[in-house]
C-alpha positions as CSV (number, residue, x, y, z in Angstrom):
1,M,-0.9,-15.4,-18.1
2,R,-2.6,-16.6,-14.7
3,A,-6.7,-17.1,-15.6
4,A,-9.8,-16.7,-13.7
5,Y,-9.0,-14.1,-10.6
6,A,-5.7,-12.3,-9.9
7,I,-6.6,-9.8,-7.1
8,A,-6.4,-6.1,-6.9
9,T,-3.7,-5.5,-4.5
10,V,-4.4,-1.7,-3.0
11,L,-2.2,0.8,-3.5
12,L,-0.1,1.4,-0.6
13,V,1.7,5.3,0.0
14,T,5.0,5.2,0.7
15,T,4.8,8.4,2.8
16,A,2.0,7.4,5.1
17,L,4.6,5.1,7.0
18,A,5.9,8.4,8.1
19,G,3.3,8.6,10.5
20,A,2.6,12.4,10.7
21,G,-0.5,13.9,11.7
22,A,-3.8,13.4,12.6
23,A,-3.5,9.8,10.9
24,P,-1.0,8.2,12.6
25,V,1.0,5.7,10.3
26,A,0.8,1.9,10.7
27,G,-0.8,-0.5,12.8
28,A,-1.4,0.5,16.1
29,Q,-5.0,0.0,18.4
30,P,-6.0,3.0,20.3
31,T,-6.7,2.8,24.0
32,A,-6.6,5.2,27.1
33,A,-3.2,5.6,28.3
34,S,-5.2,5.6,32.1
35,S,-5.8,2.3,31.3
36,V,-2.7,0.3,30.8
37,T,-2.9,-1.2,33.8
38,G,-3.9,-5.0,34.0
39,H,-3.8,-5.3,30.0
40,A,-1.8,-8.3,28.9
41,V,0.7,-7.4,26.0
42,D,1.2,-10.6,24.3
43,G,0.6,-12.8,26.8
44,A,2.5,-11.6,29.4
45,A,1.2,-9.3,32.2
46,V,2.0,-5.7,32.2
47,Q,2.3,-3.8,35.4
48,Q,2.3,0.0,36.0
49,T,2.9,1.7,38.9
50,G,2.5,5.4,40.4
51,V,0.5,6.8,37.3
52,S,-3.1,7.4,36.8
53,G,-5.5,10.1,35.3
54,A,-3.9,13.0,34.1
55,D,-0.5,11.6,35.7
56,A,-0.7,8.7,33.4
57,C,2.4,10.1,30.8
58,E,4.3,11.1,33.3
59,F,7.8,10.5,34.6
60,P,9.7,8.9,36.0
61,V,7.9,5.3,35.3
62,E,8.4,2.0,36.2
63,L,6.9,-0.7,34.1
64,T,7.0,-4.6,33.9
65,D,8.1,-6.3,30.5
66,A,7.6,-9.8,29.4
67,T,10.6,-11.4,31.5
68,G,8.8,-9.9,34.4
69,T,11.5,-7.3,34.4
70,T,10.9,-4.1,35.9
71,V,12.3,-1.0,33.6
72,A,12.5,2.3,35.2
73,L,12.9,5.4,33.2
74,D,13.4,8.4,35.3
75,E,12.6,11.0,32.0
76,P,11.4,10.3,28.5
77,P,14.1,8.4,26.2
78,E,15.8,11.0,23.7
79,R,17.5,7.6,21.9
80,I,15.5,4.7,21.0
81,T,17.0,1.8,19.4
82,T,14.6,-0.9,18.0
83,T,15.3,-5.0,17.5
84,N,12.7,-5.5,15.1
85,P,10.5,-3.7,12.6
86,S,7.1,-3.6,14.6
87,A,8.9,-1.8,17.1
88,A,10.3,0.7,14.6
89,Q,6.8,0.9,13.1
90,T,5.1,2.0,16.0
91,L,7.0,4.8,16.6
92,W,6.7,6.0,13.2
93,E,3.3,5.6,14.2
94,I,2.9,7.3,17.1
95,G,5.3,10.5,15.8
96,A,8.5,9.5,17.7
97,R,10.6,8.7,14.7
98,D,13.0,11.5,15.4
99,R,13.9,10.1,18.7
100,V,14.7,6.9,17.2
101,V,18.5,6.0,16.1
102,G,18.9,2.2,15.6
103,V,16.4,0.3,13.6
104,T,17.3,-3.3,11.8
105,Q,17.3,-4.0,8.3
106,F,13.5,-5.1,8.1
107,A,12.6,-1.5,8.8
108,A,14.3,0.1,5.6
109,Y,10.6,0.7,4.1
110,L,10.1,3.1,6.8
111,D,10.4,6.8,5.5
112,G,13.7,7.9,6.6
113,A,14.7,4.5,7.9
114,D,17.8,5.2,6.0
115,E,19.2,8.0,8.5
116,K,19.1,5.2,11.2
117,T,22.1,3.4,12.3
118,D,21.5,-0.3,10.9
119,V,22.3,-2.7,14.1
120,S,21.2,-5.8,12.2
121,A,23.7,-9.0,12.5
122,E,25.5,-10.3,9.5
123,G,23.0,-13.2,10.4
124,L,19.9,-13.3,12.0
125,G,18.9,-11.1,14.8
126,V,20.7,-7.9,16.0
127,S,24.7,-7.1,16.6
128,V,25.0,-6.2,20.4
129,E,28.1,-4.3,18.9
130,R,26.2,-1.7,17.3
131,V,22.9,-1.5,19.4
132,V,25.8,-0.5,22.3
133,D,27.3,1.7,19.7
134,T,23.5,3.9,19.3
135,D,24.0,4.9,22.9
136,P,20.1,4.3,23.6
137,D,18.4,5.6,26.6
138,L,16.2,2.9,25.8
139,V,15.7,-0.6,23.8
140,L,12.7,-1.6,22.1
141,A,12.8,-5.3,21.9
142,P,10.0,-7.7,20.3
143,N,9.3,-11.3,20.7
144,A,11.7,-12.2,18.1
145,S,14.5,-11.0,20.2
146,A,14.1,-12.7,22.9
147,D,17.4,-14.6,23.0
148,Q,19.2,-11.7,23.0
149,V,17.8,-9.5,26.0
150,A,19.5,-10.9,28.3
151,D,23.4,-9.8,26.3
152,L,21.4,-6.7,26.0
153,R,21.1,-6.2,29.6
154,E,25.0,-7.3,30.4
155,Q,25.8,-4.1,28.5
156,N,24.3,-2.0,30.8
157,L,21.3,-1.0,28.3
158,T,17.7,-0.3,29.5
159,V,15.5,-3.0,27.3
160,Y,11.9,-3.2,27.3
161,H,10.9,-7.0,26.0
162,F,7.2,-7.1,24.4
163,S,6.3,-11.2,23.7
164,E,4.6,-12.5,21.0
165,A,1.6,-10.7,19.2
166,T,-0.9,-12.8,17.8
167,S,-3.7,-10.6,17.9
168,I,-5.2,-7.0,17.0
169,D,-5.6,-6.6,20.8
170,D,-1.9,-7.7,21.2
171,I,-1.1,-4.7,18.9
172,A,-3.0,-1.8,21.0
173,A,-1.9,-3.2,23.9
174,K,2.0,-3.2,22.8
175,T,1.1,0.2,21.1
176,E,-0.5,1.3,24.3
177,R,2.6,0.4,26.2
178,T,5.4,1.9,23.8
179,G,3.4,4.9,23.7
180,R,4.0,4.9,27.9
181,L,7.3,3.9,27.5
182,V,8.5,7.3,25.2
183,G,5.8,9.5,26.6
184,D,3.8,9.9,23.6
185,C,0.5,8.8,25.0
186,E,-2.4,10.4,23.0
187,A,-0.3,9.9,19.7
188,A,-0.8,6.2,20.7
189,A,-4.4,6.0,21.6
190,A,-4.9,8.2,18.4
191,T,-3.0,5.6,16.3
192,N,-5.1,2.7,18.0
193,D,-8.2,4.7,17.7
194,E,-7.6,4.5,13.9
195,M,-6.5,1.0,13.7
196,N,-9.6,-0.3,15.7
197,A,-12.0,1.9,13.5
198,A,-10.3,0.3,10.1
199,V,-10.3,-3.0,11.3
200,A,-14.4,-3.0,12.6
201,D,-14.8,-1.4,8.7
202,V,-13.3,-4.2,7.5
203,E,-15.2,-7.1,9.6
204,N,-18.2,-5.4,8.7
205,R,-17.6,-5.5,5.0
206,T,-16.5,-9.0,5.2
207,A,-18.9,-10.4,7.6
208,D,-21.9,-11.5,5.1
209,L,-19.4,-12.8,2.4
210,D,-18.4,-16.4,1.9
211,R,-15.2,-16.8,3.3
212,P,-12.9,-18.5,0.7
213,A,-10.6,-20.7,2.4
214,A,-7.3,-19.4,2.0
215,L,-3.4,-20.2,2.4
216,Y,-0.4,-18.2,3.6
217,P,3.1,-20.6,2.1
218,L,6.0,-19.7,3.0
219,G,8.0,-22.4,0.9
220,D,9.1,-26.0,1.6
221,G,5.5,-26.7,2.6
222,F,6.0,-24.0,5.7
223,V,2.9,-22.1,6.1
224,A,1.4,-19.2,8.8
225,G,-1.0,-21.7,11.0
226,G,-3.2,-21.0,13.6
227,N,-2.6,-18.5,16.8
228,T,-0.4,-16.2,14.6
229,F,-0.7,-12.2,14.0
230,I,-1.0,-13.4,10.0
231,D,-4.2,-15.8,11.0
232,E,-5.5,-13.2,13.0
233,I,-5.4,-10.8,9.8
234,M,-6.5,-13.5,7.4
235,R,-9.5,-13.9,9.7
236,V,-10.7,-10.0,9.9
237,G,-9.7,-9.9,6.4
238,G,-12.7,-12.8,5.5
239,T,-10.8,-15.8,5.1
240,D,-10.6,-18.7,6.8
241,N,-6.9,-20.0,7.2
242,V,-6.8,-23.8,6.0
243,A,-3.8,-23.8,8.2
244,A,-5.2,-23.0,11.5
245,A,-6.7,-26.5,11.8
246,E,-3.4,-28.1,11.1
247,G,-1.5,-26.6,13.8
248,D,-0.1,-23.0,15.4
249,G,3.0,-21.2,14.5
250,Y,4.3,-22.0,11.4
251,P,3.8,-25.8,10.6
252,Q,5.3,-28.0,7.5
253,L,2.6,-29.4,5.8
254,S,3.0,-32.1,3.1
255,N,1.9,-32.1,-0.5
256,E,-0.8,-34.5,0.8
257,V,-1.9,-32.5,3.5
258,I,-2.1,-28.6,1.2
259,L,-4.1,-30.7,-1.3
260,R,-6.8,-31.7,1.6
261,T,-7.3,-28.1,2.5
262,D,-7.8,-27.4,-1.0
263,P,-7.6,-23.4,-0.6
264,E,-9.2,-21.3,-3.2
265,L,-7.4,-18.6,-2.1
266,I,-3.8,-18.1,-1.7
267,L,-1.6,-15.2,0.1
268,V,1.9,-14.2,-1.8
269,T,4.0,-11.4,-1.4
270,D,5.7,-12.0,-5.0
271,P,4.2,-9.8,-7.4
272,E,4.6,-12.8,-9.7
273,A,2.9,-15.1,-7.8
274,S,5.4,-18.0,-8.9
275,I,4.1,-20.2,-6.1
276,L,1.0,-21.2,-8.1
277,D,3.5,-22.9,-10.6
278,E,4.6,-24.9,-7.9
279,E,3.0,-28.3,-6.8
280,P,1.1,-29.0,-4.6
281,Y,-0.2,-25.3,-5.0
282,A,-0.5,-25.6,-9.1
283,S,-3.6,-28.3,-8.1
284,T,-5.5,-26.6,-5.6
285,T,-8.8,-24.7,-6.2
286,A,-6.4,-21.5,-6.0
287,G,-3.9,-22.5,-8.2
288,V,-6.2,-24.0,-10.7
289,E,-8.5,-20.8,-11.0
290,G,-5.4,-18.3,-10.5
291,N,-7.1,-17.1,-7.1
292,Y,-4.3,-15.2,-5.4
293,V,-3.6,-12.0,-3.6
294,E,-0.5,-9.7,-3.5
295,M,0.1,-8.5,-0.2
296,N,2.8,-5.9,1.0
297,A,5.4,-8.4,2.9
298,N,6.5,-5.6,5.5
299,H,2.5,-5.6,6.3
300,L,2.0,-9.3,6.3
301,N,4.6,-10.6,8.7
302,Q,5.1,-7.4,11.1
303,P,2.1,-7.4,13.8
304,A,2.7,-3.6,14.2
305,P,-0.4,-1.1,13.8
306,R,-0.2,-0.1,10.0
307,S,0.1,-3.6,9.4
308,A,-3.4,-4.1,10.8
309,I,-4.8,-1.4,8.6
310,E,-3.3,-2.1,5.3
311,A,-3.1,-6.1,5.7
312,T,-6.5,-6.2,6.3
313,E,-7.7,-3.6,3.9
314,T,-5.8,-5.4,1.2
315,L,-7.3,-8.9,1.8
316,A,-10.9,-7.4,2.3
317,A,-10.8,-6.3,-1.1
318,A,-9.8,-9.4,-2.8
319,V,-12.2,-11.1,-1.0
320,E,-15.2,-8.9,-2.1
321,E,-13.8,-9.0,-5.7
322,L,-14.0,-12.9,-5.3
323,D,-17.3,-12.9,-4.0
324,R,-18.5,-10.2,-7.1
325,D,-16.7,-12.4,-9.3
326,D,-18.4,-16.0,-8.3
327,G,-21.7,-14.3,-8.1
328,E,-21.5,-12.9,-11.5
329,A,-20.2,-16.4,-12.7
330,S,-23.3,-18.2,-11.2
331,N,-25.7,-15.9,-12.6
332,D,-24.4,-15.5,-15.7
333,G,-25.4,-18.8,-17.8
334,E,-23.9,-17.7,-20.9
335,A,-20.6,-16.6,-19.6
336,S,-20.0,-19.7,-17.0
337,N,-20.9,-21.7,-19.8
338,D,-18.3,-19.6,-22.1
339,G,-15.4,-22.0,-22.9
340,E,-13.4,-19.2,-24.3
341,A,-14.4,-16.5,-21.9
342,S,-13.4,-18.8,-19.0
343,N,-10.0,-19.4,-20.8
344,D,-9.3,-16.3,-21.7
345,G,-6.3,-15.5,-19.7
346,E,-5.9,-11.7,-21.2
347,A,-9.3,-10.9,-19.9
348,S,-9.4,-12.1,-16.9
349,N,-5.6,-10.4,-16.2
350,D,-6.6,-6.5,-17.5
351,G,-5.2,-4.3,-15.5
352,E,-7.9,-2.1,-16.9
353,N,-10.3,-4.5,-14.8
354,G,-8.9,-4.3,-11.6
355,S,-7.2,-7.5,-12.0
356,R,-4.1,-6.4,-10.1
357,S,-1.7,-3.8,-9.9
358,Q,1.9,-3.8,-7.9
359,A,2.1,-1.4,-5.3
360,P,5.0,0.7,-5.2
361,G,8.3,1.2,-3.3
362,F,8.6,-1.8,-1.8
363,G,11.0,-4.7,-2.1
364,V,10.0,-8.4,-2.7
365,V,10.3,-11.1,0.1
366,T,11.0,-14.1,-2.2
367,A,9.7,-17.5,-1.1
368,L,11.5,-18.5,2.0
369,I,12.9,-21.8,2.2
370,G,12.3,-24.8,5.0
371,T,12.9,-23.3,9.2
372,L,14.6,-20.3,8.3
373,A,11.5,-19.4,6.4
374,A,9.6,-19.3,9.8
375,T,12.6,-17.9,11.5
376,L,12.9,-15.1,9.1
377,I,9.4,-14.2,9.5
378,A,9.6,-13.9,13.4
379,R,12.7,-12.1,13.0
380,R,10.8,-9.6,11.0
381,R,8.6,-9.1,13.8
């Protein structure tokens, strides 16, 4: 059994992802519908024409996407297909799930997604043919589908392409834009309000805590680096991402570099945290002390509203527990010098003491290997 601090996972309620009622599910950040003009969506300038104030959510509408293409909609779309789960999660959040007709395999965790057409390709990406068969009025294509946007448009489909979201602000802008595209501006704003409030609360809770050096390994040395949504989650959640200094995106680090960064906390999506038994992770402070936090893969890997809410909360709870345990160890002379107590795996991993609990209702993503690791993370978005 693992020693020291196996951090408790916040219980995730599957039904919350349905996005109903006053508390929209999953990760968007609210902004008023009338403020869309001039925002940057994931690094791409977005423009809105012919709408302002009370008319901000009326149709027809023309919006410019990340490819510089003007997307025109005469009326609210009744059939929407998504090519990545982050877009699907956002639609669930703002209450537009009933109009979604196509999703990818990575959106299967959403309540009711099994009733939608799976448009995933046999390998990575989506099947253009399957997307066409859903007969969509609108296709929402986040950044990972960039290489398929042209193919979809060649089939005379109306496609709006978002570029990569690397921050909470990016998610808010994308949520706002999604609400405008489908005619649910108020719900998008409410979703953003919920997300922004939750993120602010997490930042306040962790502001005065020691920030542990943290790492999210993907397998085969690949890690989540700087300028990524995951890096933002780690920052908001109260940690310092040691991989951010080693490169942006998803760099592959040597064993020597990983040992040099010496993370105190490792993020895992495997409930067994098996990677802590592997070198070089086993020889880091996190591996030696058994410090890890089990994250929900769907939330950690998908830049969308509920993701931002749940992932930051889970990580903040882990940082708070680690800080409490460190404080108790430093202030309790007997406990800190008691070899039996410090090596008692059963005591440190006792669920009754809140050491960890597995979140129900979600599949586990196993360790990703090589380049496929970073690619798959991107495709999930």
